[in-house]
N, C-alpha and C positions, 0 to 999 in steps of 0.2 A: 504494500500500500504506500508506504513512505510519504504520507501526507497527513495533515491534521484535519480532522472532520469535526463538525459541530452540529448540534440540533438542540431545539428547545421543546419542552412539553409542558402542558398545564398540569397542575396537581392541586390537591386540597391545601397545600402549604405555599401555593404560588408557583410561578414558572420555575422550571428546573432547566438549567443549561448544562449540556453534556459535551465533553470533548474527548476525542480518541486520537491517538497517535500510533502509527504503524500497526493498526489493527487491534489496539488494546485501549480500553477505557482509562483515561488519566484524570478526569475531573468531572465532578457533578457539583454545581453550585446553585444556591437559591438567589432569587432577586434580592439585592441589598445585603447580601451576606458579607460579614466582616471577613477580610483576608481572601475573598473570592478572586480567582485568577480569570480574567476575561479570556475568551478564545483568542488565539493569535490572529493578527490581521490577515494572514494567508490561509486561515482555516476555511474549508469548503463546507457549506451546509449540505448535509446528506441524511435526510430523515430515514431513508431506507436502511442505511447501515445500522442505525440505532433502534430499528423496529423491535428486536427481541428485548432490548433493555427497556424500551418504553412499555412493552407488554408486561415485563416483570414489575415495573413501577405500578402499572394499572392494577395488577393482581395484589401487590403489597397494599396499595391504598384501598382496595376492596376488602381487605382482611383475609385474602386467600393465600398469601405468600408470606412466609416468615424468614426465609433465607434466600438471598439472591445468588444466582449462579452466573457470574460474569467475570471474565478475565480482566484483571486490573493491573496497572503499573502505578504504584504509589511512590512518587518521586519526593524524596526528602532525605534528611540525615539518617544515619543508622539508628539513632535514638528514636527519632520520629517514627521510623518504620516499625520499630519494636512496639511502640505504643499503638500504632494503627493496626498492627497485626493482632495485638491483644484485644483491641476493640471488637474485632470480628469474632472473638470467642465469647462475648457477652451474649447470652441467650435472648432471643426475641421476648420482649415484655419484661425483661429483668433490668436492674440497674446496679451499678457499682460506684463506689466513691473514688475520687482521685487518688486517695491514699491506698485503697485496695488495688487500683490499677498499677500504682507505683510498685507495690509488693509483687504483683504478678509478673512484672518485668525485672524482678530482682534489684530494684532501686528504691527501697522503702522510704528513703528520705527525699525522694524526688517528686513529691506530689505536685509542687508548683511547676516544675519542668514538664510533668505529664500534662498538666492543664494547658500549658503553652503549646505543646505538641498536639493535643486534642483540638485546640483552636485552629491549628493549621491543617487539619485533615482535608485533603483535596477532594475526597469523594463523599459528599454528604449523603446521609441516610443509609446507603449501602454499607459504608464503613460507619457503624452506628455510634458516633460520638455523642449523640443525644442521650444515650443510656448512662452517661457518667454524671453523677450528682455530687453535691457537697456531703461531707462526713455527717452532717446533721440532718441529711435527707432533703435539704433545700435544692431547688433547681437553680444552681449557679451557672453563670456564663454559658452562652451558646452563640456561635457565630451567626446563626440564622435568626437569632432573637428568641427570648424566653417564651413568647407566645407560640412559636413553632415547636420549640422543645416540648412544651406542655402538650400541644396537640399530638405530636408523635408518640409521646409516652402514654397518653390516654388512649390513643388509637391502638397501640400494641397491647395495652392492658385489656381492652375490650375484646380483642381478637386472639388473645393467647390461646393456643390449643392445648 
């Protein structure tokens, strides 16, 4: 493929912009998301390439899909990639604290760094950074906004199998 593709879909949490490079998903961002990377200027819009990903999002938002099956390339530092990999292990409808996530990557004192890596997650929803909460159970920080985080967690809680 050797080109960058992009497409946008509508969702209950607003428009989602997807980017793929060399045949692999590299980015999903929400409108007005903090730290969102816009598609490169040379990206080609290709709704057909993203059809199966869009279908998985539709199933997720319908409460019919709890795990995405998408090849991804998470571009970041080794530490960020460890955090993002561990995010993918948080079960649908469950939550963990930043401290718990730090322990899971064998860096128990790095909860603040885990929070920063979580905020730089390049693939929203599929890599479920919305499932990370404060140690006291509060819904702290979310690049897509706390309203969206609340919606996603309530959605998953309602449709947990």
